All heavy atoms as TSV, in Angstrom:
chain	resi	resn	atom	element	x	y	z
A	1	MET	N	N	-71.487	7.750	-3.980
A	1	MET	CA	C	-70.641	7.769	-5.112
A	1	MET	C	C	-69.326	8.389	-4.780
A	1	MET	O	O	-69.368	9.534	-4.275
A	1	MET	CB	C	-71.314	8.427	-6.286
A	1	MET	CG	C	-70.498	8.362	-7.558
A	1	MET	SD	S	-71.489	9.065	-8.908
A	1	MET	CE	C	-70.313	10.192	-9.588
A	2	GLU	N	N	-68.216	7.719	-5.074
A	2	GLU	CA	C	-66.947	8.371	-4.856
A	2	GLU	C	C	-66.567	9.387	-5.903
A	2	GLU	O	O	-66.761	9.119	-7.075
A	2	GLU	CB	C	-65.824	7.272	-4.819
A	2	GLU	CG	C	-65.636	6.652	-3.461
A	2	GLU	CD	C	-64.393	5.754	-3.494
A	2	GLU	OE1	O	-63.543	5.873	-4.337
A	2	GLU	OE2	O	-64.324	4.991	-2.485
A	3	SER	N	N	-65.968	10.455	-5.439
A	3	SER	CA	C	-65.487	11.465	-6.447
A	3	SER	C	C	-64.190	11.006	-7.040
A	3	SER	O	O	-63.397	10.379	-6.415
A	3	SER	CB	C	-65.252	12.811	-5.708
A	3	SER	OG	O	-66.462	13.282	-5.151
A	4	THR	N	N	-64.046	11.358	-8.328
A	4	THR	CA	C	-62.817	11.008	-9.011
A	4	THR	C	C	-61.742	12.029	-8.565
A	4	THR	O	O	-62.073	13.113	-8.053
A	4	THR	CB	C	-63.011	11.148	-10.496
A	4	THR	OG1	O	-63.315	12.484	-10.869
A	4	THR	CG2	C	-64.112	10.170	-11.002
A	5	LYS	N	N	-60.490	11.694	-8.820
A	5	LYS	CA	C	-59.435	12.614	-8.492
A	5	LYS	C	C	-59.635	13.959	-9.248
A	5	LYS	O	O	-59.426	15.034	-8.708
A	5	LYS	CB	C	-58.064	12.029	-8.821
A	5	LYS	CG	C	-57.629	10.970	-7.840
A	5	LYS	CD	C	-56.319	10.336	-8.158
A	5	LYS	CE	C	-55.162	11.359	-8.333
A	5	LYS	NZ	N	-53.842	10.671	-8.463
A	6	GLU	N	N	-60.092	13.853	-10.514
A	6	GLU	CA	C	-60.296	15.061	-11.323
A	6	GLU	C	C	-61.367	15.936	-10.693
A	6	GLU	O	O	-61.216	17.148	-10.616
A	6	GLU	CB	C	-60.729	14.650	-12.749
A	6	GLU	CG	C	-59.599	14.057	-13.557
A	6	GLU	CD	C	-59.439	12.550	-13.275
A	6	GLU	OE1	O	-60.276	11.908	-12.603
A	6	GLU	OE2	O	-58.329	12.051	-13.625
A	7	GLN	N	N	-62.415	15.327	-10.154
A	7	GLN	CA	C	-63.431	16.109	-9.494
A	7	GLN	C	C	-62.971	16.681	-8.153
A	7	GLN	O	O	-63.303	17.842	-7.858
A	7	GLN	CB	C	-64.718	15.271	-9.237
A	7	GLN	CG	C	-65.871	16.041	-8.583
A	7	GLN	CD	C	-66.321	17.235	-9.420
A	7	GLN	OE1	O	-66.614	17.023	-10.620
A	7	GLN	NE2	N	-66.394	18.374	-8.846
A	8	LEU	N	N	-62.180	15.993	-7.454
A	8	LEU	CA	C	-61.585	16.478	-6.185
A	8	LEU	C	C	-60.711	17.700	-6.482
A	8	LEU	O	O	-60.733	18.741	-5.783
A	8	LEU	CB	C	-60.821	15.400	-5.502
A	8	LEU	CG	C	-61.615	14.234	-4.886
A	8	LEU	CD1	C	-60.766	13.189	-4.327
A	8	LEU	CD2	C	-62.638	14.755	-3.874
A	9	ILE	N	N	-59.929	17.677	-7.585
A	9	ILE	CA	C	-59.076	18.764	-7.957
A	9	ILE	C	C	-60.012	19.966	-8.341
A	9	ILE	O	O	-59.640	21.107	-7.935
A	9	ILE	CB	C	-58.139	18.416	-9.114
A	9	ILE	CG1	C	-57.130	17.362	-8.683
A	9	ILE	CG2	C	-57.442	19.600	-9.702
A	9	ILE	CD1	C	-56.285	16.655	-9.736
A	10	ILE	N	N	-61.045	19.760	-9.045
A	10	ILE	CA	C	-62.005	20.864	-9.356
A	10	ILE	C	C	-62.560	21.413	-8.057
A	10	ILE	O	O	-62.705	22.654	-7.909
A	10	ILE	CB	C	-63.044	20.347	-10.284
A	10	ILE	CG1	C	-62.435	20.052	-11.687
A	10	ILE	CG2	C	-64.234	21.346	-10.442
A	10	ILE	CD1	C	-63.419	19.273	-12.657
A	11	ASP	N	N	-62.942	20.542	-7.130
A	11	ASP	CA	C	-63.463	21.004	-5.861
A	11	ASP	C	C	-62.462	21.911	-5.082
A	11	ASP	O	O	-62.849	22.898	-4.501
A	11	ASP	CB	C	-63.873	19.816	-4.932
A	11	ASP	CG	C	-65.086	19.070	-5.526
A	11	ASP	OD1	O	-65.797	19.598	-6.430
A	11	ASP	OD2	O	-65.326	17.952	-5.080
A	12	ILE	N	N	-61.211	21.534	-5.093
A	12	ILE	CA	C	-60.157	22.300	-4.462
A	12	ILE	C	C	-60.039	23.681	-5.121
A	12	ILE	O	O	-60.004	24.697	-4.437
A	12	ILE	CB	C	-58.776	21.557	-4.484
A	12	ILE	CG1	C	-58.858	20.364	-3.613
A	12	ILE	CG2	C	-57.677	22.485	-4.086
A	12	ILE	CD1	C	-57.659	19.423	-3.730
A	13	GLN	N	N	-60.076	23.671	-6.458
A	13	GLN	CA	C	-60.004	24.942	-7.206
A	13	GLN	C	C	-61.192	25.819	-6.843
A	13	GLN	O	O	-61.090	27.053	-6.634
A	13	GLN	CB	C	-59.951	24.634	-8.713
A	13	GLN	CG	C	-59.865	25.827	-9.588
A	13	GLN	CD	C	-59.657	25.398	-11.006
A	13	GLN	OE1	O	-58.603	24.943	-11.351
A	13	GLN	NE2	N	-60.624	25.645	-11.879
A	14	ASN	N	N	-62.411	25.255	-6.726
A	14	ASN	CA	C	-63.625	25.990	-6.433
A	14	ASN	C	C	-63.536	26.554	-5.047
A	14	ASN	O	O	-63.970	27.734	-4.753
A	14	ASN	CB	C	-64.858	25.105	-6.620
A	14	ASN	CG	C	-65.155	24.848	-8.035
A	14	ASN	OD1	O	-64.784	25.573	-8.943
A	14	ASN	ND2	N	-65.907	23.816	-8.297
A	15	LEU	N	N	-63.000	25.837	-4.110
A	15	LEU	CA	C	-62.825	26.337	-2.735
A	15	LEU	C	C	-61.886	27.529	-2.690
A	15	LEU	O	O	-62.070	28.479	-1.968
A	15	LEU	CB	C	-62.355	25.255	-1.761
A	15	LEU	CG	C	-63.333	24.225	-1.392
A	15	LEU	CD1	C	-62.702	23.055	-0.699
A	15	LEU	CD2	C	-64.399	24.809	-0.491
A	16	LEU	N	N	-60.819	27.383	-3.493
A	16	LEU	CA	C	-59.827	28.497	-3.535
A	16	LEU	C	C	-60.396	29.774	-4.144
A	16	LEU	O	O	-59.978	30.870	-3.895
A	16	LEU	CB	C	-58.575	28.069	-4.259
A	16	LEU	CG	C	-57.749	27.067	-3.542
A	16	LEU	CD1	C	-56.640	26.496	-4.497
A	16	LEU	CD2	C	-57.136	27.548	-2.292
A	17	ASN	N	N	-61.397	29.617	-5.047
A	17	ASN	CA	C	-61.985	30.683	-5.777
A	17	ASN	C	C	-63.320	31.198	-5.105
A	17	ASN	O	O	-64.041	31.936	-5.762
A	17	ASN	CB	C	-62.268	30.311	-7.224
A	17	ASN	CG	C	-61.003	30.169	-7.982
A	17	ASN	OD1	O	-60.053	30.949	-7.838
A	17	ASN	ND2	N	-60.901	29.137	-8.802
A	18	ARG	N	N	-63.558	30.762	-3.913
A	18	ARG	CA	C	-64.841	31.122	-3.252
A	18	ARG	C	C	-64.961	32.643	-2.968
A	18	ARG	O	O	-66.107	33.100	-2.829
A	18	ARG	CB	C	-64.931	30.354	-1.945
A	18	ARG	CG	C	-66.281	30.334	-1.286
A	18	ARG	CD	C	-66.322	29.450	-0.175
A	18	ARG	NE	N	-66.929	28.186	-0.538
A	18	ARG	CZ	C	-67.254	27.198	0.265
A	18	ARG	NH1	N	-66.899	27.299	1.519
A	18	ARG	NH2	N	-67.830	26.140	-0.198
A	19	TYR	N	N	-63.912	33.340	-2.795
A	19	TYR	CA	C	-64.027	34.764	-2.405
A	19	TYR	C	C	-63.979	35.664	-3.617
A	19	TYR	O	O	-63.094	35.483	-4.520
A	19	TYR	CB	C	-62.829	35.105	-1.415
A	19	TYR	CG	C	-62.966	34.315	-0.159
A	19	TYR	CD1	C	-62.161	33.228	0.051
A	19	TYR	CD2	C	-63.856	34.726	0.770
A	19	TYR	CE1	C	-62.195	32.508	1.280
A	19	TYR	CE2	C	-63.921	33.965	1.953
A	19	TYR	CZ	C	-63.143	32.904	2.204
A	19	TYR	OH	O	-63.209	32.200	3.360
A	20	ASP	N	N	-64.932	36.572	-3.686
A	20	ASP	CA	C	-64.966	37.507	-4.795
A	20	ASP	C	C	-63.860	38.549	-4.723
A	20	ASP	O	O	-63.359	38.808	-3.597
A	20	ASP	CB	C	-66.326	38.316	-4.705
A	20	ASP	CG	C	-67.489	37.429	-5.058
A	20	ASP	OD1	O	-67.285	36.407	-5.816
A	20	ASP	OD2	O	-68.620	37.697	-4.607
A	21	GLY	N	N	-63.430	39.045	-5.775
A	21	GLY	CA	C	-62.461	40.113	-5.782
A	21	GLY	C	C	-61.053	39.634	-5.882
A	21	GLY	O	O	-60.039	40.396	-5.981
A	22	LEU	N	N	-60.793	38.357	-5.716
A	22	LEU	CA	C	-59.475	37.753	-5.789
A	22	LEU	C	C	-59.240	37.265	-7.206
A	22	LEU	O	O	-60.139	36.801	-7.861
A	22	LEU	CB	C	-59.253	36.692	-4.780
A	22	LEU	CG	C	-59.407	37.094	-3.272
A	22	LEU	CD1	C	-59.216	35.823	-2.464
A	22	LEU	CD2	C	-58.364	38.103	-2.968
A	23	LYS	N	N	-57.938	37.294	-7.624
A	23	LYS	CA	C	-57.616	36.658	-8.891
A	23	LYS	C	C	-57.919	35.176	-8.831
A	23	LYS	O	O	-57.520	34.558	-7.942
A	23	LYS	CB	C	-56.140	36.912	-9.160
A	23	LYS	CG	C	-55.663	36.413	-10.517
A	23	LYS	CD	C	-54.183	36.681	-10.734
A	23	LYS	CE	C	-53.777	36.126	-12.051
A	23	LYS	NZ	N	-52.331	36.295	-12.239
A	24	PRO	N	N	-58.618	34.710	-9.839
A	24	PRO	CA	C	-59.050	33.293	-9.888
A	24	PRO	C	C	-57.813	32.342	-9.879
A	24	PRO	O	O	-56.784	32.621	-10.467
A	24	PRO	CB	C	-59.793	33.109	-11.185
A	24	PRO	CG	C	-60.176	34.522	-11.667
A	24	PRO	CD	C	-59.144	35.435	-11.041
A	25	THR	N	N	-57.972	31.322	-9.118
A	25	THR	CA	C	-56.964	30.276	-9.066
A	25	THR	C	C	-57.306	29.138	-10.044
A	25	THR	O	O	-58.444	28.652	-10.020
A	25	THR	CB	C	-56.858	29.641	-7.692
A	25	THR	OG1	O	-56.535	30.667	-6.722
A	25	THR	CG2	C	-55.858	28.577	-7.534
A	26	ILE	N	N	-56.358	28.803	-10.868
A	26	ILE	CA	C	-56.515	27.711	-11.818
A	26	ILE	C	C	-55.445	26.659	-11.533
A	26	ILE	O	O	-54.264	27.022	-11.594
A	26	ILE	CB	C	-56.509	28.183	-13.299
A	26	ILE	CG1	C	-57.620	29.187	-13.554
A	26	ILE	CG2	C	-56.584	27.002	-14.242
A	26	ILE	CD1	C	-57.508	29.885	-14.896
A	27	ILE	N	N	-55.839	25.504	-11.177
A	27	ILE	CA	C	-54.897	24.427	-10.868
A	27	ILE	C	C	-54.673	23.531	-12.044
A	27	ILE	O	O	-55.653	23.055	-12.701
A	27	ILE	CB	C	-55.407	23.605	-9.670
A	27	ILE	CG1	C	-55.570	24.482	-8.447
A	27	ILE	CG2	C	-54.471	22.425	-9.388
A	27	ILE	CD1	C	-56.229	23.777	-7.257
A	28	ASN	N	N	-53.420	23.360	-12.397
A	28	ASN	CA	C	-53.081	22.390	-13.462
A	28	ASN	C	C	-53.233	21.032	-12.832
A	28	ASN	O	O	-52.458	20.670	-11.905
A	28	ASN	CB	C	-51.681	22.670	-13.927
A	28	ASN	CG	C	-51.213	21.682	-14.968
A	28	ASN	OD1	O	-51.861	20.688	-15.292
A	28	ASN	ND2	N	-50.065	22.039	-15.672
A	29	PRO	N	N	-54.201	20.206	-13.365
A	29	PRO	CA	C	-54.413	18.921	-12.803
A	29	PRO	C	C	-53.155	18.076	-12.731
A	29	PRO	O	O	-53.022	17.183	-11.915
A	29	PRO	CB	C	-55.497	18.273	-13.701
A	29	PRO	CG	C	-56.150	19.420	-14.380
A	29	PRO	CD	C	-55.086	20.520	-14.496
A	30	ALA	N	N	-52.224	18.283	-13.636
A	30	ALA	CA	C	-50.994	17.458	-13.679
A	30	ALA	C	C	-50.186	17.691	-12.390
A	30	ALA	O	O	-49.447	16.780	-11.927
A	30	ALA	CB	C	-50.176	17.787	-14.884
A	31	MET	N	N	-50.310	18.864	-11.781
A	31	MET	CA	C	-49.567	19.190	-10.554
A	31	MET	C	C	-50.060	18.360	-9.399
A	31	MET	O	O	-49.317	18.045	-8.504
A	31	MET	CB	C	-49.623	20.653	-10.219
A	31	MET	CG	C	-48.905	21.462	-11.289
A	31	MET	SD	S	-48.876	23.259	-10.761
A	31	MET	CE	C	-47.728	23.087	-9.335
A	32	LEU	N	N	-51.313	18.026	-9.370
A	32	LEU	CA	C	-51.892	17.246	-8.260
A	32	LEU	C	C	-52.151	15.768	-8.585
A	32	LEU	O	O	-52.504	14.989	-7.758
A	32	LEU	CB	C	-53.176	17.853	-7.845
A	32	LEU	CG	C	-53.088	19.301	-7.281
A	32	LEU	CD1	C	-54.532	19.795	-6.954
A	32	LEU	CD2	C	-52.202	19.422	-6.097
A	33	ALA	N	N	-51.836	15.442	-9.830
A	33	ALA	CA	C	-52.109	13.981	-10.311
A	33	ALA	C	C	-51.361	13.023	-9.506
A	33	ALA	O	O	-51.809	11.894	-9.325
A	33	ALA	CB	C	-51.768	13.953	-11.740
A	34	PHE	N	N	-50.191	13.357	-8.994
A	34	PHE	CA	C	-49.384	12.421	-8.228
A	34	PHE	C	C	-49.929	12.159	-6.846
A	34	PHE	O	O	-49.545	11.196	-6.150
A	34	PHE	CB	C	-47.893	12.844	-8.123
A	34	PHE	CG	C	-47.744	14.115	-7.310
A	34	PHE	CD1	C	-47.431	13.975	-5.910
A	34	PHE	CD2	C	-47.893	15.378	-7.790
A	34	PHE	CE1	C	-47.305	15.089	-5.119
A	34	PHE	CE2	C	-47.703	16.532	-7.061
A	34	PHE	CZ	C	-47.452	16.352	-5.675
A	35	MET	N	N	-50.909	12.993	-6.388
A	35	MET	CA	C	-51.498	12.824	-5.039
A	35	MET	C	C	-52.582	11.725	-5.134
A	35	MET	O	O	-53.334	11.671	-6.094
A	35	MET	CB	C	-52.041	14.146	-4.585
A	35	MET	CG	C	-50.941	15.179	-4.327
A	35	MET	SD	S	-51.735	16.683	-3.663
A	35	MET	CE	C	-50.327	17.691	-3.521
A	36	ASP	N	N	-52.702	11.001	-4.019
A	36	ASP	CA	C	-53.762	10.047	-4.015
A	36	ASP	C	C	-55.035	10.681	-3.551
A	36	ASP	O	O	-55.101	11.863	-3.157
A	36	ASP	CB	C	-53.364	8.847	-3.171
A	36	ASP	CG	C	-53.135	9.172	-1.703
A	36	ASP	OD1	O	-53.439	10.297	-1.252
A	36	ASP	OD2	O	-52.626	8.342	-0.983
A	37	ARG	N	N	-56.102	9.945	-3.610
A	37	ARG	CA	C	-57.444	10.463	-3.265
A	37	ARG	C	C	-57.508	10.951	-1.813
A	37	ARG	O	O	-58.083	12.000	-1.465
A	37	ARG	CB	C	-58.495	9.362	-3.519
A	37	ARG	CG	C	-59.886	9.806	-3.400
A	37	ARG	CD	C	-60.842	8.688	-3.811
A	37	ARG	NE	N	-62.202	9.178	-3.780
A	37	ARG	CZ	C	-62.880	9.359	-2.611
A	37	ARG	NH1	N	-62.349	9.036	-1.460
A	37	ARG	NH2	N	-64.115	9.794	-2.642
A	38	SER	N	N	-56.857	10.226	-0.970
A	38	SER	CA	C	-56.856	10.528	0.432
A	38	SER	C	C	-56.215	11.914	0.677
A	38	SER	O	O	-56.687	12.754	1.483
A	38	SER	CB	C	-56.120	9.442	1.227
A	38	SER	OG	O	-56.021	9.838	2.605
A	39	THR	N	N	-55.127	12.144	0.017
A	39	THR	CA	C	-54.381	13.399	0.150
A	39	THR	C	C	-55.277	14.564	-0.335
A	39	THR	O	O	-55.283	15.613	0.286
A	39	THR	CB	C	-53.051	13.361	-0.573
A	39	THR	OG1	O	-52.253	12.301	-0.049
A	39	THR	CG2	C	-52.271	14.688	-0.400
A	40	LEU	N	N	-55.874	14.382	-1.487
A	40	LEU	CA	C	-56.781	15.440	-2.040
A	40	LEU	C	C	-57.946	15.722	-1.052
A	40	LEU	O	O	-58.295	16.878	-0.892
A	40	LEU	CB	C	-57.298	14.988	-3.369
A	40	LEU	CG	C	-56.259	14.904	-4.478
A	40	LEU	CD1	C	-56.852	14.297	-5.754
A	40	LEU	CD2	C	-55.602	16.248	-4.805
A	41	LEU	N	N	-58.500	14.670	-0.425
A	41	LEU	CA	C	-59.564	14.900	0.521
A	41	LEU	C	C	-59.029	15.637	1.737
A	41	LEU	O	O	-59.791	16.516	2.309
A	41	LEU	CB	C	-60.170	13.511	0.956
A	41	LEU	CG	C	-61.037	12.874	-0.119
A	41	LEU	CD1	C	-61.379	11.435	0.307
A	41	LEU	CD2	C	-62.328	13.668	-0.381
A	42	GLN	N	N	-57.823	15.398	2.157
A	42	GLN	CA	C	-57.226	16.109	3.295
A	42	GLN	C	C	-57.086	17.606	2.960
A	42	GLN	O	O	-57.306	18.489	3.795
A	42	GLN	CB	C	-55.855	15.493	3.682
A	42	GLN	CG	C	-55.996	14.162	4.403
A	42	GLN	CD	C	-54.702	13.572	4.628
A	42	GLN	OE1	O	-53.615	14.021	4.189
A	42	GLN	NE2	N	-54.679	12.367	5.243
A	43	ILE	N	N	-56.702	17.884	1.682
A	43	ILE	CA	C	-56.566	19.289	1.309
A	43	ILE	C	C	-57.923	19.976	1.353
A	43	ILE	O	O	-58.056	21.062	1.874
A	43	ILE	CB	C	-55.965	19.367	-0.144
A	43	ILE	CG1	C	-54.532	18.907	-0.148
A	43	ILE	CG2	C	-56.099	20.774	-0.722
A	43	ILE	CD1	C	-53.880	18.732	-1.464
A	44	ILE	N	N	-58.950	19.306	0.857
A	44	ILE	CA	C	-60.300	19.866	0.915
A	44	ILE	C	C	-60.707	20.124	2.331
A	44	ILE	O	O	-61.247	21.141	2.684
A	44	ILE	CB	C	-61.313	18.972	0.199
A	44	ILE	CG1	C	-61.031	19.013	-1.345
A	44	ILE	CG2	C	-62.761	19.376	0.499
A	44	ILE	CD1	C	-61.833	17.976	-2.141
A	45	HIS	N	N	-60.489	19.121	3.232
A	45	HIS	CA	C	-60.867	19.317	4.634
A	45	HIS	C	C	-60.121	20.464	5.232
A	45	HIS	O	O	-60.710	21.262	5.964
A	45	HIS	CB	C	-60.501	17.969	5.383
A	45	HIS	CG	C	-60.737	18.085	6.847
A	45	HIS	ND1	N	-61.942	18.080	7.406
A	45	HIS	CD2	C	-59.838	18.277	7.844
A	45	HIS	CE1	C	-61.840	18.197	8.746
A	45	HIS	NE2	N	-60.606	18.342	9.024
A	46	SER	N	N	-58.833	20.615	4.961
A	46	SER	CA	C	-58.058	21.740	5.451
A	46	SER	C	C	-58.616	23.082	4.979
A	46	SER	O	O	-58.725	24.040	5.760
A	46	SER	CB	C	-56.577	21.550	5.053
A	46	SER	OG	O	-55.794	22.652	5.464
A	47	LEU	N	N	-58.921	23.186	3.715
A	47	LEU	CA	C	-59.510	24.416	3.176
A	47	LEU	C	C	-60.819	24.774	3.822
A	47	LEU	O	O	-61.083	25.958	4.134
A	47	LEU	CB	C	-59.616	24.323	1.613
A	47	LEU	CG	C	-58.332	24.344	0.821
A	47	LEU	CD1	C	-58.626	23.996	-0.588
A	47	LEU	CD2	C	-57.653	25.694	0.934
A	48	LEU	N	N	-61.667	23.768	3.985
A	48	LEU	CA	C	-62.977	24.000	4.615
A	48	LEU	C	C	-62.815	24.481	6.091
A	48	LEU	O	O	-63.497	25.360	6.541
A	48	LEU	CB	C	-63.805	22.751	4.555
A	48	LEU	CG	C	-64.361	22.391	3.162
A	48	LEU	CD1	C	-65.029	20.968	3.244
A	48	LEU	CD2	C	-65.305	23.438	2.656
A	49	LYS	N	N	-61.817	23.879	6.762
A	49	LYS	CA	C	-61.571	24.229	8.186
A	49	LYS	C	C	-61.070	25.668	8.249
A	49	LYS	O	O	-61.466	26.419	9.110
A	49	LYS	CB	C	-60.585	23.252	8.784
A	49	LYS	CG	C	-60.356	23.446	10.263
A	49	LYS	CD	C	-61.575	23.018	11.029
A	49	LYS	CE	C	-61.350	23.007	12.491
A	49	LYS	NZ	N	-62.601	22.955	13.248
A	50	GLN	N	N	-60.157	26.039	7.350
A	50	GLN	CA	C	-59.643	27.357	7.321
A	50	GLN	C	C	-60.764	28.400	7.055
A	50	GLN	O	O	-60.835	29.477	7.719
A	50	GLN	CB	C	-58.538	27.536	6.253
A	50	GLN	CG	C	-57.235	26.891	6.596
A	50	GLN	CD	C	-56.281	26.923	5.443
A	50	GLN	OE1	O	-56.244	27.846	4.692
A	50	GLN	NE2	N	-55.467	25.870	5.324
A	51	GLN	N	N	-61.612	28.101	6.131
A	51	GLN	CA	C	-62.775	28.990	5.843
A	51	GLN	C	C	-63.705	29.096	6.957
A	51	GLN	O	O	-64.234	30.193	7.330
A	51	GLN	CB	C	-63.460	28.573	4.520
A	51	GLN	CG	C	-62.599	28.800	3.325
A	51	GLN	CD	C	-63.213	28.308	2.083
A	51	GLN	OE1	O	-64.400	27.828	2.036
A	51	GLN	NE2	N	-62.531	28.567	0.944
A	52	GLU	N	N	-63.898	28.002	7.707
A	52	GLU	CA	C	-64.803	27.951	8.878
A	52	GLU	C	C	-64.191	28.915	9.948
A	52	GLU	O	O	-64.896	29.735	10.587
A	52	GLU	CB	C	-64.958	26.572	9.427
A	52	GLU	CG	C	-65.757	26.419	10.665
A	52	GLU	CD	C	-65.815	25.023	11.140
A	52	GLU	OE1	O	-65.900	24.067	10.358
A	52	GLU	OE2	O	-65.754	24.849	12.376
A	53	ASN	N	N	-62.908	28.755	10.226
A	53	ASN	CA	C	-62.246	29.572	11.225
A	53	ASN	C	C	-62.254	31.062	10.844
A	53	ASN	O	O	-62.464	31.892	11.683
A	53	ASN	CB	C	-60.785	29.108	11.408
A	53	ASN	CG	C	-60.687	27.718	12.076
A	53	ASN	OD1	O	-61.651	27.317	12.751
A	53	ASN	ND2	N	-59.574	27.093	11.973
A	54	CYS	N	N	-62.085	31.327	9.579
A	54	CYS	CA	C	-62.095	32.678	9.095
A	54	CYS	C	C	-63.490	33.280	9.350
A	54	CYS	O	O	-63.653	34.407	9.802
A	54	CYS	CB	C	-61.726	32.738	7.606
A	54	CYS	SG	S	-61.700	34.404	6.923
A	55	ASN	N	N	-64.485	32.494	9.015
A	55	ASN	CA	C	-65.911	33.043	9.199
A	55	ASN	C	C	-66.210	33.225	10.678
A	55	ASN	O	O	-66.835	34.240	11.030
A	55	ASN	CB	C	-66.905	32.016	8.603
A	55	ASN	CG	C	-66.877	32.035	7.089
A	55	ASN	OD1	O	-66.440	33.014	6.454
A	55	ASN	ND2	N	-67.335	31.024	6.444
A	56	LYS	N	N	-65.744	32.353	11.526
A	56	LYS	CA	C	-65.909	32.469	12.974
A	56	LYS	C	C	-65.266	33.731	13.497
A	56	LYS	O	O	-65.836	34.504	14.250
A	56	LYS	CB	C	-65.399	31.254	13.686
A	56	LYS	CG	C	-65.806	31.153	15.125
A	56	LYS	CD	C	-65.190	29.967	15.824
A	56	LYS	CE	C	-65.679	28.676	15.099
A	56	LYS	NZ	N	-65.107	27.455	15.788
A	57	ASP	N	N	-64.047	33.952	13.002
A	57	ASP	CA	C	-63.289	35.207	13.459
A	57	ASP	C	C	-63.957	36.474	12.974
A	57	ASP	O	O	-64.092	37.441	13.709
A	57	ASP	CB	C	-61.827	35.145	12.850
A	57	ASP	CG	C	-60.978	34.079	13.524
A	57	ASP	OD1	O	-61.338	33.578	14.596
A	57	ASP	OD2	O	-59.932	33.781	12.936
A	58	ASN	N	N	-64.508	36.409	11.787
A	58	ASN	CA	C	-65.199	37.564	11.246
A	58	ASN	C	C	-66.464	37.855	12.036
A	58	ASN	O	O	-66.808	39.020	12.296
A	58	ASN	CB	C	-65.559	37.371	9.792
A	58	ASN	CG	C	-64.329	37.497	8.832
A	58	ASN	OD1	O	-63.302	38.000	9.215
A	58	ASN	ND2	N	-64.532	36.959	7.646
A	59	MET	N	N	-67.191	36.778	12.434
A	59	MET	CA	C	-68.418	37.003	13.203
A	59	MET	C	C	-68.078	37.566	14.590
A	59	MET	O	O	-68.826	38.438	15.074
A	59	MET	CB	C	-69.167	35.621	13.355
A	59	MET	CG	C	-69.832	35.160	12.035
A	59	MET	SD	S	-70.984	36.382	11.419
A	59	MET	CE	C	-72.275	36.349	12.720
A	60	GLU	N	N	-67.057	37.074	15.237
A	60	GLU	CA	C	-66.655	37.600	16.509
A	60	GLU	C	C	-66.273	39.085	16.358
A	60	GLU	O	O	-66.661	39.870	17.257
A	60	GLU	CB	C	-65.464	36.833	17.052
A	60	GLU	CG	C	-65.821	35.438	17.531
A	60	GLU	CD	C	-64.644	34.588	17.913
A	60	GLU	OE1	O	-63.490	35.140	17.948
A	60	GLU	OE2	O	-64.838	33.371	18.176
A	61	TRP	N	N	-65.632	39.458	15.345
A	61	TRP	CA	C	-65.219	40.877	15.124
A	61	TRP	C	C	-66.473	41.699	14.839
A	61	TRP	O	O	-66.572	42.772	15.462
A	61	TRP	CB	C	-64.284	40.954	13.940
A	61	TRP	CG	C	-63.864	42.336	13.575
A	61	TRP	CD1	C	-62.922	43.057	14.238
A	61	TRP	CD2	C	-64.427	43.215	12.546
A	61	TRP	NE1	N	-62.788	44.291	13.669
A	61	TRP	CE2	C	-63.733	44.433	12.678
A	61	TRP	CE3	C	-65.392	43.053	11.659
A	61	TRP	CZ2	C	-63.948	45.503	11.819
A	61	TRP	CZ3	C	-65.671	44.135	10.783
A	61	TRP	CH2	C	-64.960	45.322	10.904
A	62	LEU	N	N	-67.465	41.213	14.140
A	62	LEU	CA	C	-68.641	41.925	13.874
A	62	LEU	C	C	-69.576	42.146	15.096
A	62	LEU	O	O	-70.207	43.084	15.248
A	62	LEU	CB	C	-69.456	41.319	12.698
A	62	LEU	CG	C	-68.854	41.383	11.308
A	62	LEU	CD1	C	-69.662	40.485	10.366
A	62	LEU	CD2	C	-68.863	42.838	10.849
A	63	GLN	N	N	-69.468	41.124	15.987
A	63	GLN	CA	C	-70.329	41.180	17.219
A	63	GLN	C	C	-69.997	42.416	18.055
A	63	GLN	O	O	-70.854	42.897	18.769
A	63	GLN	CB	C	-70.154	39.884	18.025
A	63	GLN	CG	C	-70.764	38.683	17.392
A	63	GLN	CD	C	-72.328	38.790	17.254
A	63	GLN	OE1	O	-72.978	39.383	18.062
A	63	GLN	NE2	N	-72.818	38.318	16.094
A	64	GLN	N	N	-68.779	42.900	18.037
A	64	GLN	CA	C	-68.389	44.015	18.838
A	64	GLN	C	C	-69.101	45.245	18.489
A	64	GLN	O	O	-69.263	46.163	19.272
A	64	GLN	CB	C	-66.920	44.235	18.783
A	64	GLN	CG	C	-66.333	44.760	17.500
A	64	GLN	CD	C	-64.870	44.952	17.501
A	64	GLN	OE1	O	-64.224	45.078	18.587
A	64	GLN	NE2	N	-64.282	44.900	16.368
A	65	PHE	N	N	-69.671	45.295	17.236
A	65	PHE	CA	C	-70.374	46.541	16.830
A	65	PHE	C	C	-71.925	46.419	17.053
A	65	PHE	O	O	-72.565	47.389	16.862
A	65	PHE	CB	C	-70.110	46.775	15.299
A	65	PHE	CG	C	-68.647	47.044	15.031
A	65	PHE	CD1	C	-67.933	46.038	14.420
A	65	PHE	CD2	C	-68.102	48.248	15.387
A	65	PHE	CE1	C	-66.572	46.297	14.140
A	65	PHE	CE2	C	-66.721	48.459	15.087
A	65	PHE	CZ	C	-65.966	47.501	14.504
A	66	LYS	N	N	-72.364	45.296	17.463
A	66	LYS	CA	C	-73.817	45.108	17.724
A	66	LYS	C	C	-74.341	45.991	18.820
A	66	LYS	O	O	-75.431	46.448	18.740
A	66	LYS	CB	C	-74.122	43.606	17.961
A	66	LYS	CG	C	-74.696	42.894	16.851
A	66	LYS	CD	C	-75.114	41.509	17.279
A	66	LYS	CE	C	-76.316	41.101	16.437
A	66	LYS	NZ	N	-76.722	39.765	16.732
A	67	GLY	N	N	-73.579	46.107	19.838
A	67	GLY	CA	C	-74.021	46.857	21.014
A	67	GLY	C	C	-73.915	48.332	20.880
A	67	GLY	O	O	-74.394	49.075	21.746
A	68	MET	N	N	-73.331	48.860	19.829
A	68	MET	CA	C	-73.182	50.251	19.634
A	68	MET	C	C	-74.398	50.958	19.167
A	68	MET	O	O	-75.267	50.562	18.522
A	68	MET	CB	C	-72.029	50.530	18.670
A	68	MET	CG	C	-70.719	50.097	19.130
A	68	MET	SD	S	-69.437	50.531	18.000
A	68	MET	CE	C	-68.039	50.495	18.987
């Protein structure tokens, strides 16, 4: 089942709000309404990739303390 543009916008908002302690992000759907589905999917992909890289960097940093 294909996600609607509205659901993709909600997904983007949820990805941006994934981290505790940060001020919640609320996206006005009208701001992204001009974007097509493909563009919204690219934004989601980019956010997921950034979070993956961040997690990988954090794990590498934490590994240095394992041997202590």
